[in-house]
C-alpha positions in Angstrom: 2.8 -25.3 14.3 0.0 -22.8 13.7 2.0 -19.9 12.3 0.6 -18.8 8.9 -1.5 -21.9 8.6 -3.6 -22.2 5.4 -7.3 -23.1 5.2 -9.0 -25.3 6.3 -6.6 -25.7 9.3 -6.5 -22.0 10.2 -9.4 -21.9 12.7 -9.5 -18.1 13.1 -9.5 -17.3 9.4 -13.2 -16.5 9.1 -13.2 -14.3 12.2 -10.1 -12.3 11.1 -11.5 -11.9 7.6 -14.8 -10.5 9.0 -12.9 -8.0 11.2 -10.7 -7.0 8.3 -13.7 -6.3 6.0 -15.5 -4.3 8.7 -12.4 -2.3 9.4 -12.1 -1.4 5.7 -15.7 -0.2 5.8 -14.7 2.4 8.4 -11.6 3.5 6.6 -9.0 1.4 8.4 -6.9 -0.1 5.6 -5.7 -3.6 6.5 -2.2 -4.7 5.3 -2.6 -8.4 6.1 -3.8 -10.8 8.8 -2.7 -14.2 9.9 -2.7 -16.6 12.8 0.3 -16.3 15.2 2.6 -18.7 16.9 1.6 -17.9 20.5 -1.1 -19.2 22.7 -4.5 -20.6 21.5 -6.3 -18.3 19.2 -3.4 -15.8 18.9 -3.7 -13.7 15.7 -2.2 -10.7 14.0 -4.1 -8.0 12.1 -1.8 -5.3 10.7 -3.0 -2.0 9.6 -1.4 0.3 7.1 0.8 3.3 8.1 -0.6 6.7 9.2 0.3 9.7 11.3 0.3 9.5 15.1 -3.2 10.9 15.7 -4.8 8.8 13.0 -3.0 5.7 14.1 -4.2 6.3 17.7 -7.8 6.6 16.4 -7.4 3.4 14.4 -6.0 1.5 17.3 -9.0 2.2 19.5 -11.5 1.7 16.7 -9.9 -1.6 15.8 -9.9 -2.8 19.5 -13.6 -1.9 19.7 -14.4 -3.6 16.4 -12.6 -6.7 17.5 -14.6 -6.9 20.8 -17.9 -6.4 18.9 -17.0 -9.1 16.4 -16.0 -11.4 19.1 -19.2 -10.9 21.1 -21.2 -11.5 17.9 -19.3 -14.8 17.3 -19.6 -15.9 21.0 -15.8 -15.4 21.5 -13.8 -13.0 23.6 -10.8 -11.0 22.7 -7.9 -10.0 25.1 -5.1 -7.6 24.5 -3.3 -8.8 27.7 0.4 -9.0 27.0 0.8 -12.5 28.6 -2.5 -14.3 29.1 -0.9 -17.8 28.9 2.0 -19.3 30.8 5.0 -20.4 28.6 3.5 -19.1 25.4 4.5 -16.1 23.3 2.8 -13.0 24.5 0.9 -10.3 22.7 2.9 -7.2 21.6 2.0 -4.1 19.7 5.0 -3.5 17.4 5.3 0.1 16.3 6.9 0.8 12.9 8.6 4.1 12.4 8.9 5.9 9.1 9.4 9.6 8.4 9.0 11.9 5.5 10.2 15.4 5.0 8.4 17.6 2.5 6.9 14.5 0.9 10.2 12.7 0.6 11.2 9.5 2.5 14.2 10.2 4.7 15.0 6.9 6.3 17.2 5.5 3.5 20.9 6.3 2.9 23.0 3.9 0.9 26.3 3.0 2.5 25.2 3.3 6.1 24.4 0.3 8.3 21.6 -1.5 6.6 21.1 1.6 4.3 19.5 3.5 7.2 19.9 7.3 7.0 21.7 9.2 9.7 18.3 10.6 10.8 16.9 7.1 11.2 20.0 6.0 13.2 19.7 9.0 15.4 16.0 8.2 16.0 17.0 4.7 17.0 19.6 6.2 19.4 17.1 8.4 21.0 14.5 5.7 21.5 17.0 3.2 23.0 18.4 5.9 25.3 15.0 6.6 26.7 13.4 3.2 26.3 13.4 2.3 30.0 11.3 5.4 30.6 9.1 4.6 27.6 8.2 1.2 29.1 6.1 3.0 31.8 4.0 4.5 29.0 4.2 1.7 26.4 3.9 -1.2 28.8 1.7 0.3 31.6 0.2 -2.9 33.1 1.6 -5.4 35.7 0.9 -8.1 33.1 3.2 -6.4 30.6 6.3 -7.6 32.5 5.3 -11.2 32.4 5.6 -10.9 28.6 8.9 -9.0 28.7 11.0 -12.1 29.6 13.7 -13.9 27.6 12.8 -16.7 25.3 9.3 -16.0 24.0 10.0 -13.6 21.1 9.6 -10.6 23.4 12.6 -8.2 23.3 14.2 -7.4 26.6 17.7 -6.4 25.6 18.2 -2.7 24.8 19.7 -3.0 21.3 19.0 -2.7 17.6 19.7 -5.2 14.8 18.7 -6.3 11.3 15.9 -8.9 11.1 16.3 -9.9 14.7 13.3 -10.5 16.9 15.3 -10.6 20.1 16.3 -6.9 19.9 14.1 -4.0 21.2 14.5 -2.4 17.8 14.4 -4.5 14.6 15.1 -3.3 11.1 12.8 -5.5 9.0 14.7 -7.7 6.5 12.0 -7.3 3.8 11.9 -3.4 3.8 14.8 -2.7 1.5 13.5 0.0 -0.9 13.8 3.7 -0.2 10.0 4.2 0.2 9.6 1.3 2.6 12.8 1.7 4.7 11.9 1.8 8.4 12.5 0.2 11.8 10.1 -1.2 14.4 10.0 -0.9 18.2 9.0 -4.4 19.4 8.6 -3.8 23.2 5.2 -2.0 23.4 1.9 -3.8 24.1 -1.8 -3.0 23.6 -2.5 -2.2 27.2 -1.0 1.2 26.4 -2.9 4.4 25.7 -2.0 4.6 22.0 -2.0 8.4 21.9 0.4 8.6 24.8 2.6 5.7 23.6 3.0 6.8 19.9 3.7 10.4 21.0 6.2 9.4 23.6 8.0 7.1 21.1 8.2 9.9 18.6 9.5 12.4 21.2 12.3 10.0 22.1 13.1 9.7 18.4 13.1 13.5 18.0 15.4 13.8 21.0 17.8 11.4 19.2 17.8 13.6 16.1 18.1 16.8 18.0 21.1 15.6 19.9 22.5 13.3 17.2 22.5 10.3 19.4 24.6 7.6 17.6 23.2 4.2 18.8 26.5 2.4 18.0 28.6 4.9 20.0 26.1 4.5 22.9 26.8 0.7 22.7 23.3 -0.3 21.6 24.6 -2.5 18.8 24.0 -3.5 16.1 23.7 -7.0 17.3 23.1 -9.2 14.3 22.8 -12.4 16.4 20.1 -14.0 18.4 20.6 -12.1 21.7 19.0 -15.0 23.6 21.9 -17.2 22.6 24.6 -15.0 24.0 26.6 -16.3 27.0 25.3 -14.8 30.2 28.5 -12.8 30.8 28.0 -11.1 27.4 24.3 -10.5 28.0 25.2 -8.8 31.3 27.1 -6.1 29.4 23.9 -5.1 27.5 21.2 -3.2 29.4 17.7 -4.7 29.7 14.2 -3.3 30.0 12.6 -2.9 33.4 11.4 -6.1 34.9 8.3 -4.7 36.8 5.8 -1.9 36.5 7.3 -0.3 39.6 10.8 -0.3 38.1 9.4 1.2 34.9 7.7 4.0 36.9 11.0 4.8 38.6 12.7 5.0 35.2 10.1 7.4 33.9 10.4 9.6 37.0 14.1 9.9 36.4 13.9 10.5 32.7 10.9 12.5 31.3 12.3 15.9 30.3 12.5 14.8 26.6 8.7 14.4 26.7 8.1 18.0 27.7 9.7 19.6 24.7 7.2 21.7 22.7 4.6 21.1 25.4 3.8 17.8 23.9 3.5 16.3 27.4 3.1 18.1 30.7 4.4 17.5 34.2 0.8 16.9 35.3 0.3 14.1 32.7 3.5 12.4 33.8 2.7 12.7 37.5 -0.9 11.4 37.1 0.4 8.5 35.0 3.0 7.6 37.5 0.5 7.7 40.3 -1.9 5.4 38.5 0.6 2.7 37.5 2.3 2.7 40.9 -1.2 2.1 42.5 -1.8 -0.7 40.1 1.6 -2.3 41.0 0.8 -2.0 44.7 -2.7 -3.5 44.2 -1.5 -6.6 42.4 1.5 -7.0 44.8 -0.8 -7.3 47.8 -3.0 -10.1 46.3 -1.9 -13.7 47.0 -1.1 -15.5 43.8 -2.4 -19.1 43.2 1.2 -20.4 42.6 2.1 -19.2 46.1 -0.2 -21.7 47.6 1.5 -24.5 45.7 5.0 -23.2 46.7 4.4 -22.2 50.3 1.1 -23.5 51.7 2.7 -26.6 53.3 5.9 -25.1 54.5 
């Protein structure tokens, strides 16, 4: 009931506006902002497009700016993917758009949803490597409490048009050549943005280099709500890892695509795996409050 509420019922409007104005002052152009339909106080502030390095900088600057504004207003901000039970979690959707020599190259009339061959190959590469990507794009134990069916978080490895239940969505409103793109909906803001954006692009490049056709790889398109599919049909579609440990195992099996051009190194991968496996082990050893309710009196 709170999604895109208008004033005076939009309780976070003043806070978001303050952050947007301060962001513009430090050269972070804001596309729009609005309240969201998740837990109490959930909001979205969307920045305009930029290159990987610049967008990494903007991500960290904006997180810092939000924390400073919250402190000033006696609030707190969290980027936890799933801070509330049974509410939609917090994602960090990554929109992908490429140019070549100043020309947009994501549009090709006649293809599925007018996406170019290059764009479709990018989708194929990302979906082929997306299990490994989750270890970098979803590097917290809390990430996998968000990546569950039924709360607008994508868990099925597929692509589709205007479909929030697929890992990759082609926005329904982006129809012109200069705005044609797709978005990866699985990442969250516990990720290191420099590593996450670079890893996603490396997967996309791998798709282009090897001409990975997402349809031939059985990734879709699925222009239906995947959550409504019968279980026997859902079982035919691969899903994202369900824990940080599983994601780490997937990255360990599939990281060669990240090493091309020395973008990543073996050392970066191994250090990342060591850290997230330690975090998984730390959390797994701590008794959870719900366990007392379930098992205390047995």
